[in-house]
C-alpha positions in Angstrom: 17.0 15.7 -2.0 16.0 14.5 1.1 13.0 13.6 0.7 13.6 11.4 -2.4 15.9 9.3 0.2 13.4 9.0 3.0 10.6 7.7 0.6 12.7 5.0 -0.5 13.8 4.1 3.0 10.2 4.2 3.7 8.9 2.0 0.5 12.1 -0.5 1.2 10.7 -1.0 4.8 7.2 -1.5 3.7 8.6 -3.8 1.1 9.8 -6.3 3.7 6.7 -5.8 5.8 4.6 -6.7 2.4 6.6 -10.0 2.5 6.1 -11.2 6.0 2.2 -10.0 5.7 1.7 -12.3 2.6 3.3 -15.0 5.1 0.9 -14.4 7.9 -2.4 -13.7 5.7 -1.6 -17.1 3.8 0.2 -19.5 6.6 -0.9 -18.3 9.9 -3.8 -16.3 10.6 -5.5 -16.2 6.9 -8.4 -13.3 7.9 -7.7 -10.0 6.2 -10.7 -9.0 8.9 -8.2 -9.6 12.0 -5.3 -8.1 10.0 -7.1 -4.9 9.3 -8.2 -4.4 13.0 -5.1 -5.2 14.7 -2.9 -2.8 12.2 -6.0 0.1 12.9 -5.7 0.0 16.8 -2.0 -0.8 16.6 -1.2 2.4 15.1 -4.0 4.4 17.1 -2.3 3.2 20.6 1.0 4.1 18.8 0.3 7.4 17.7 -1.9 8.4 20.8 1.4 7.5 23.0 3.7 9.2 20.6 1.4 12.4 20.7 0.9 12.6 24.4 4.9 12.1 25.0 5.7 15.2 22.7 2.9 17.2 24.0 1.2 18.0 20.2 -1.2 20.2 19.8 -3.9 18.4 18.7 -7.2 20.4 18.5 -6.9 21.9 14.9 -9.1 23.4 12.7 -12.0 21.7 11.5 -11.0 21.3 7.9 -7.9 19.5 9.1 -9.2 17.6 11.4 -11.8 16.2 8.8 -9.2 15.6 6.3 -7.2 14.0 8.4 -9.6 11.3 9.7 -10.4 10.9 6.2 -7.0 10.0 5.3 -7.4 7.6 7.9 -10.6 6.2 7.1 -8.9 5.8 3.6 -6.2 3.9 4.9 -8.2 1.7 6.9 -10.4 0.4 4.0 -7.4 0.2 1.9 -5.4 -2.0 4.0 -8.6 -4.4 4.1 -8.7 -4.7 0.5 -4.5 -5.0 0.5 -4.8 -7.6 2.9 -7.7 -9.5 0.8 -5.6 -9.3 -2.3 -2.6 -10.8 -0.5 -4.7 -13.7 0.7 -5.8 -14.5 -2.8 -2.6 -13.9 -4.9 1.5 -13.6 -4.9 2.3 -11.0 -3.4 4.9 -10.1 -5.9 1.8 -9.8 -8.3 -0.2 -7.7 -5.8 2.4 -5.0 -5.4 3.0 -4.1 -8.7 -0.4 -4.0 -9.7 -0.2 -1.4 -6.8 1.7 0.6 -8.7 -1.6 2.0 -10.0 -1.7 4.4 -6.9 0.6 7.1 -8.6 -1.7 7.2 -11.6 -4.6 7.6 -9.1 -2.8 10.2 -7.3 -1.9 12.6 -10.2 -5.7 12.4 -11.2 -6.7 13.7 -7.7 -3.9 16.0 -7.1 -4.5 17.7 -10.6 -8.5 18.2 -9.4 -7.8 19.4 -5.6 -4.3 20.2 -5.5 -3.4 21.6 -8.6 -0.6 19.6 -9.4 -0.8 19.6 -13.2 1.2 17.1 -15.2 2.3 17.2 -19.1 2.1 15.2 -22.0 5.0 13.2 -21.1 3.5 12.4 -17.8 0.6 11.4 -19.3 2.7 8.6 -21.7 4.4 7.6 -18.0 0.8 7.2 -16.6 0.2 4.5 -20.1 3.3 2.4 -19.0 2.2 2.5 -15.6 -1.1 0.9 -16.6 0.0 -1.5 -19.1 3.0 -2.5 -16.6 -0.1 -3.4 -14.0 -2.2 -5.4 -16.3 0.6 -7.0 -17.9 1.8 -8.6 -14.1 -2.0 -9.0 -13.4 -2.1 -11.9 -16.5 -2.0 -15.3 -15.7 -1.8 -18.2 -17.6 -4.6 -21.1 -17.5 -3.5 -24.5 -16.7 -5.2 -26.3 -19.3 -3.5 -26.0 -22.8 -5.5 -24.4 -25.4 -4.3 -23.3 -29.0 -6.4 -20.1 -28.6 -4.4 -17.0 -27.2 -7.9 -15.9 -25.3 -7.8 -19.4 -23.9 -4.5 -19.4 -22.4 -4.3 -16.3 -20.6 -6.6 -14.7 -17.9 -6.5 -11.7 -15.4 -6.4 -12.8 -12.4 -9.4 -11.7 -10.3 -7.8 -10.1 -7.3 -7.1 -6.7 -10.0 -10.3 -5.4 -9.0 -9.8 -5.7 -5.3 -6.1 -4.1 -5.9 -7.8 -1.5 -8.1 -9.9 -0.4 -4.8 -7.1 -0.8 -2.4 -4.9 1.7 -5.0 -7.7 4.4 -5.2 -7.9 4.5 -1.2 -4.1 4.7 -1.1 -4.3 7.7 -3.5 -6.9 9.1 -1.7 -5.1 8.8 1.7 -2.0 10.3 0.0 -4.2 13.6 -1.2 -5.9 14.1 2.1 -2.5 14.2 3.8 -0.8 16.3 1.5 -3.7 18.9 2.2 -3.4 18.7 5.7 0.3 19.2 5.7 0.0 22.0 4.1 -1.3 24.0 7.0 0.0 21.6 9.9 3.0 19.6 10.7 3.2 15.6 10.8 3.0 15.0 14.5 -0.1 17.6 14.8 -2.3 15.2 12.4 -1.2 11.6 12.9 -3.4 11.4 16.0 -6.6 12.0 13.8 -5.2 9.9 11.0 -5.1 6.9 13.3 -8.2 7.8 15.0 -9.8 7.4 11.3 -7.8 4.1 10.9 -9.1 3.0 14.1 -12.9 3.8 13.5 -12.7 1.4 10.2 -11.0 -1.1 12.9 -13.6 -0.8 15.5 -16.4 -1.3 12.7 -14.6 -4.5 11.3 -14.7 -5.8 15.2 -18.0 -5.1 16.0 -19.6 -7.1 13.4 -16.5 -10.0 13.6 -15.5 -10.0 17.0 -16.5 -13.6 18.2 -14.2 -14.8 14.8 -11.6 -12.1 15.3 -11.1 -13.1 19.2 -10.8 -16.2 18.4 -8.4 -15.9 16.0 -6.1 -13.6 18.3 -5.4 -17.0 19.9 -3.5 -18.3 16.7 0.5 -18.7 15.9 1.5 -15.3 14.1 -1.0 -13.2 16.0 2.3 -11.5 17.6 3.9 -11.4 14.1 1.0 -9.4 13.3 1.6 -6.8 16.2 5.1 -6.6 15.6 4.6 -6.1 11.8 2.3 -3.8 12.5 4.2 -1.4 14.7 6.5 -1.3 12.3 4.4 -0.4 9.4 2.9 2.2 11.8 6.4 4.1 12.5 7.6 4.0 9.0 4.2 5.8 8.2 5.3 8.6 10.4 7.9 9.0 8.2 5.9 8.7 4.9 3.8 11.6 6.2 7.0 13.8 6.8 8.1 12.9 3.6 4.5 14.1 2.0 5.4 17.1 3.8 8.5 18.1 2.5 8.3 17.0 -1.0 7.6 19.4 -4.0 4.4 17.3 -4.6 2.7 14.3 -3.5 2.6 12.9 -7.1 6.1 12.8 -7.1 6.2 10.7 -3.7 3.6 8.3 -5.0 5.5 7.8 -8.1 8.7 7.3 -6.5 6.8 4.6 -3.9 6.2 2.8 -6.7 10.1 1.1 -6.4 8.6 -0.6 -4.1 6.9 -3.2 -6.6 10.5 -3.8 -7.6 11.7 -4.3 -3.9 8.9 -6.7 -3.5 9.8 -8.8 -6.3 13.3 -9.1 -5.7 13.1 -10.3 -2.1 10.0 -12.6 -2.7 12.2 -13.9 -5.6 15.2 -14.7 -3.3 12.7 -15.9 -0.6 11.2 -18.5 -2.7 14.2 -20.1 -4.1 14.8 -20.7 -0.2 11.6 -22.2 0.6 11.2 -19.9 3.3 8.2 -17.1 4.8 6.9 -16.6 0.6 6.6 -19.8 -2.0 6.1 -18.3 -5.4 6.5 -19.9 -8.7 10.0 -19.4 -10.2 9.4 -20.7 -14.2 11.4 -18.6 -16.4 8.1 -17.3 -18.4 6.5 -16.0 -15.3 9.7 -14.4 -14.2 10.1 -13.0 -17.5 6.8 -11.2 -17.2 7.0 -10.1 -14.0 10.3 -8.5 -15.2 8.9 -6.7 -18.3 5.8 -5.1 -16.1 8.5 -4.1 -13.9 10.3 -2.3 -16.3 7.4 -0.7 -17.9 6.4 0.5 -14.5 9.8 1.7 -13.8 9.9 3.2 -17.5 6.4 5.0 -16.5 7.7 6.5 -13.4 11.1 7.9 -15.2 8.9 9.3 -17.7 6.4 10.9 -14.8 9.4 12.6 -12.9 11.0 14.3 -16.1 
């Protein structure tokens, strides 16, 4: 079960990255365009250096190159909508809503990779969806006797859903690529795909992006991007050795739980993240995460 240990290690590291991403996007740079661009450039430079130093063979069959680049493009788009969501919502709400990634991964893996699932897995998916929607419900500040006027869905649910779809597509494309070649052989093309997204954003927003590179927090973004990129290599390797990509995605849903725990602890200290600690909000998040974990368990049966 080496793959299970490695996926838990990777999602725990990413949970820490998520927390600091929220700090960067909220308190320092406040720009999803800049964050996505820097992440794409750092990933490409880092992966290119690794490929060069390890002398990997990167001239692969055309279909593998295209699917690997497609995975990178999907990753770049997903990261943009991830940062966009974080800029408007609490990290402990955004990450649990991203637990819909396993649902989309299961659907795509079934269609394109023939990873079929049973009735119990459908029930698990229902729990995942319910948990994702529960965590996205917020209470209006204005008091009202009508239930429908007391609660509403946070507007970032759309951007989170878009991010989840692209994250899931990335995982399925990576699984397809690693069925034929090793992890280290495809990372250059994955990084190139992500770099193309970063390049497009830079072309259209370069005056704004260049100006913000002088702001406090830019160096934090670079460090976080390096950590995230290195963890991504580990994640690709896990996808390669795991029994199915849908299982990797499902266990990756534990990331939301890690984020909730870390964010709650840090919110009490008032450092890095500051989220509401009202009893009702905490209970709502705990119930949603229990439903998500329940869905995870059912899907893995």
